[in-house]
C-alpha positions as CSV (number, residue, x, y, z in Angstrom):
1,M,55.5,-10.3,-12.8
2,D,56.4,-6.6,-12.7
3,A,55.1,-5.0,-9.5
4,Q,53.4,-2.2,-11.4
5,I,51.4,-4.6,-13.5
6,D,50.7,-6.7,-10.4
7,S,49.3,-3.7,-8.6
8,Y,47.2,-2.7,-11.7
9,L,45.7,-6.2,-12.0
10,T,44.8,-6.2,-8.3
11,T,43.0,-2.8,-8.8
12,L,41.3,-4.0,-12.0
13,S,40.1,-7.2,-10.4
14,E,38.6,-5.2,-7.5
15,S,36.6,-3.1,-10.0
16,Y,34.7,-6.3,-11.0
17,G,33.4,-7.0,-7.5
18,D,30.0,-7.7,-9.0
19,N,31.3,-10.3,-11.4
20,P,33.3,-12.9,-9.5
21,T,34.1,-14.8,-12.7
22,I,35.9,-11.9,-14.4
23,K,37.5,-11.1,-11.1
24,S,38.9,-14.7,-10.9
25,L,40.3,-14.5,-14.4
26,I,42.2,-11.3,-13.6
27,Q,43.5,-12.7,-10.3
28,A,44.6,-15.9,-12.2
29,L,47.1,-13.7,-14.1
30,T,48.6,-12.5,-10.8
31,I,48.6,-15.9,-9.1
32,S,50.2,-17.7,-12.1
33,G,52.9,-15.0,-12.5
34,F,51.9,-14.6,-16.1
35,P,54.8,-12.9,-17.9
36,I,53.3,-9.6,-19.1
37,G,55.6,-7.1,-17.4
38,P,59.0,-5.8,-18.6
39,V,62.2,-6.8,-16.9
40,A,63.6,-3.4,-16.3
41,D,61.9,-0.7,-14.2
42,T,62.7,2.2,-16.6
43,L,60.7,5.1,-18.2
44,I,60.1,3.0,-21.3
45,G,59.2,0.0,-19.1
46,T,56.5,2.1,-17.4
47,Y,55.2,3.2,-20.7
48,V,55.0,-0.4,-21.9
49,N,53.2,-1.4,-18.7
50,N,50.6,1.3,-19.2
51,L,50.0,0.1,-22.8
52,K,49.5,-3.4,-21.6
53,A,47.2,-2.3,-18.8
54,R,45.0,-0.4,-21.2
55,R,44.8,-3.4,-23.5
56,L,43.9,-5.7,-20.7
57,K,41.2,-3.3,-19.6
58,S,39.6,-3.3,-23.1
59,F,39.8,-7.1,-23.1
60,F,38.0,-7.6,-19.8
61,E,35.4,-5.0,-20.6
62,E,34.4,-7.0,-23.7
63,L,34.4,-10.3,-21.7
64,N,32.0,-8.6,-19.3
65,T,29.5,-7.5,-22.0
66,G,27.1,-9.2,-24.5
67,D,24.8,-12.1,-24.2
68,V,27.5,-14.7,-23.3
69,K,28.0,-14.5,-19.6
70,L,31.1,-16.3,-18.2
71,T,30.5,-18.5,-15.1
72,E,32.8,-20.2,-12.6
73,E,31.7,-23.5,-14.3
74,N,33.0,-22.1,-17.6
75,I,36.4,-21.2,-16.4
76,D,36.9,-24.3,-14.3
77,Q,37.9,-26.2,-17.4
78,N,41.4,-27.0,-18.7
79,D,40.4,-26.1,-22.3
80,F,39.0,-22.7,-21.3
81,L,42.0,-21.8,-19.1
82,H,44.4,-22.9,-21.8
83,A,42.5,-20.7,-24.3
84,Y,42.4,-17.8,-21.9
85,F,46.1,-17.7,-21.2
86,S,46.8,-18.2,-24.9
87,V,44.7,-15.3,-26.0
88,V,46.0,-12.9,-23.3
89,N,49.4,-13.4,-24.9
90,Y,47.9,-12.0,-28.1
91,V,46.0,-9.2,-26.4
92,I,49.0,-7.6,-24.7
93,R,50.8,-7.4,-28.0
94,T,47.8,-6.0,-30.0
95,R,47.6,-2.3,-30.8
96,S,43.9,-2.1,-31.9
97,D,41.1,-1.9,-29.3
98,E,38.8,-3.4,-31.9
99,K,41.0,-6.4,-32.4
100,I,41.4,-6.9,-28.7
101,K,37.6,-7.0,-28.3
102,N,37.4,-9.4,-31.1
103,F,39.8,-11.8,-29.3
104,A,37.4,-11.6,-26.3
105,K,34.4,-12.5,-28.6
106,I,36.2,-15.5,-30.0
107,L,37.2,-16.7,-26.5
108,K,33.6,-16.5,-25.3
109,K,32.6,-18.9,-28.2
110,I,34.3,-21.7,-26.3
111,C,32.0,-21.3,-23.4
112,I,28.9,-21.9,-25.5
113,G,30.4,-24.8,-27.4
114,T,30.5,-23.0,-30.8
115,I,34.2,-24.0,-31.2
116,D,36.5,-26.4,-29.5
117,I,40.1,-25.8,-28.3
118,N,41.7,-26.9,-31.5
119,E,39.6,-24.6,-33.6
120,F,40.2,-21.8,-31.1
121,E,43.9,-22.2,-31.4
122,D,43.8,-22.1,-35.2
123,Y,41.4,-19.2,-35.6
124,T,43.1,-17.0,-33.0
125,A,46.5,-17.7,-34.5
126,I,45.3,-16.7,-37.9
127,F,43.4,-13.7,-36.7
128,N,46.5,-12.5,-34.8
129,E,48.6,-12.8,-37.9
130,L,46.3,-10.6,-39.9
131,S,47.1,-6.9,-39.7
132,D,44.2,-4.4,-39.2
133,R,44.5,-3.3,-42.8
134,E,44.5,-6.9,-44.1
135,F,41.4,-7.7,-42.1
136,A,39.7,-4.6,-43.3
137,I,40.5,-5.5,-46.9
138,L,39.1,-9.0,-46.4
139,A,36.0,-7.6,-44.8
140,I,35.3,-5.3,-47.7
141,K,35.9,-8.1,-50.2
142,Y,33.5,-10.4,-48.3
143,Q,30.8,-7.7,-48.3
144,Y,31.1,-7.4,-52.1
145,E,30.7,-11.1,-52.4
146,Q,27.6,-11.0,-50.2
147,N,26.2,-8.1,-52.2
148,Y,26.6,-10.0,-55.5
149,V,25.7,-13.5,-54.2
150,S,22.3,-13.4,-56.2
151,K,24.3,-13.4,-59.4
152,A,26.5,-16.4,-58.5
153,S,24.5,-18.8,-60.6
154,E,24.8,-16.6,-63.7
155,M,28.5,-16.5,-64.1
156,N,31.7,-18.2,-62.8
157,P,33.4,-16.8,-59.7
158,Y,36.1,-15.1,-61.7
159,L,33.7,-13.2,-64.0
160,L,31.5,-12.4,-61.1
161,T,34.4,-10.9,-59.1
162,M,35.6,-9.0,-62.2
163,S,32.2,-7.4,-62.5
164,Y,32.8,-5.4,-59.3
165,W,36.6,-5.5,-59.1
166,E,37.3,-1.9,-60.0
167,D,34.6,-0.7,-57.5
168,F,36.1,-2.9,-54.9
169,K,39.6,-1.6,-55.4
170,K,38.4,2.0,-55.2
171,D,36.4,1.2,-52.0
172,V,39.4,-0.4,-50.3
173,C,41.8,2.5,-51.3
174,A,39.4,5.0,-49.9
175,K,38.6,3.2,-46.6
176,V,42.0,1.7,-45.9
177,K,44.0,4.6,-47.2
178,M,46.3,2.9,-49.7
179,T,47.0,3.2,-53.4
180,E,45.9,0.6,-56.0
181,E,49.6,-0.1,-56.6
182,E,49.8,-1.2,-52.9
183,L,46.6,-3.1,-52.9
184,D,47.6,-5.7,-55.5
185,P,50.6,-7.0,-53.6
186,M,48.7,-6.8,-50.3
187,L,46.1,-9.2,-51.8
188,V,48.9,-11.6,-52.8
189,R,50.4,-11.3,-49.3
190,I,47.1,-12.1,-47.5
191,Q,47.0,-15.5,-49.2
192,R,49.5,-16.8,-46.7
193,T,46.8,-16.8,-44.0
194,G,44.4,-19.1,-45.9
195,C,41.8,-16.3,-45.7
196,Y,42.0,-15.4,-49.3
197,S,42.5,-17.6,-52.3
198,K,43.3,-16.5,-55.9
199,F,41.3,-17.9,-58.8
200,V,42.8,-20.9,-60.5
201,G,41.7,-22.4,-63.8
202,Y,39.5,-19.6,-65.2
203,T,42.2,-18.0,-67.3
204,E,45.5,-19.4,-68.6
205,D,47.5,-16.9,-66.6
206,G,45.2,-15.0,-64.3
207,P,46.5,-12.2,-62.0
208,N,47.8,-13.4,-58.7
209,E,45.8,-10.9,-56.7
210,R,42.3,-11.7,-58.0
211,G,40.3,-14.1,-55.9
212,D,37.8,-14.6,-53.1
213,T,37.7,-14.8,-49.4
214,T,37.7,-18.4,-48.1
215,A,35.5,-20.5,-45.8
216,L,38.2,-20.0,-43.2
217,F,37.8,-16.2,-43.2
218,K,34.0,-16.5,-43.2
219,R,34.2,-18.7,-40.2
220,I,36.4,-16.3,-38.2
221,R,34.2,-13.4,-39.3
222,S,31.1,-15.2,-38.1
223,L,32.6,-15.8,-34.7
224,I,33.3,-12.1,-34.3
225,D,29.9,-10.9,-35.7
226,Q,27.5,-13.3,-34.0
């Protein structure tokens, strides 16, 4: 491990003196020689190290907050440690603080038995694949679905979605800062993750971009929100 990162982790672990569990998790990165530092000691290498240090700080801050408190018993499990090292790999490559904190929230769900290690691996891999803009688009679409759920018994999913489609597109374009021309292919692209599915069977040749969020997205979203 790079000496600069090693030194930072030591300092960071000492700042959690009142939480031995978080301190142990940080120290585990140092002891295991976790590969998070650059090879070359250069100006850009120092910059990269500083980025990774800030990301790790956001991650551990989130682990140390909320109702779920990690204990030594939690972390002394093969499944949890496997999940922990796996998610740190994502964290050090993630630009968004919000996404980093969401990774921490998903990790904590293993401690309370909400998900098992297989679910964790699937959900974090999919969440990691989604860009910030893609996740924002899905979140807005999901909110529209929730807002119109009372009308679900009155019309089929395609017609229900079409009743708010134009408002949805305008909302996304305003909040995510993109044009409608960009949004349509983005919705097609998001389908690769399994979080969004286009409508099939309601029209003979329906547009590829029109659909609904899936149960998979709703599950990932619930792990983050709860």
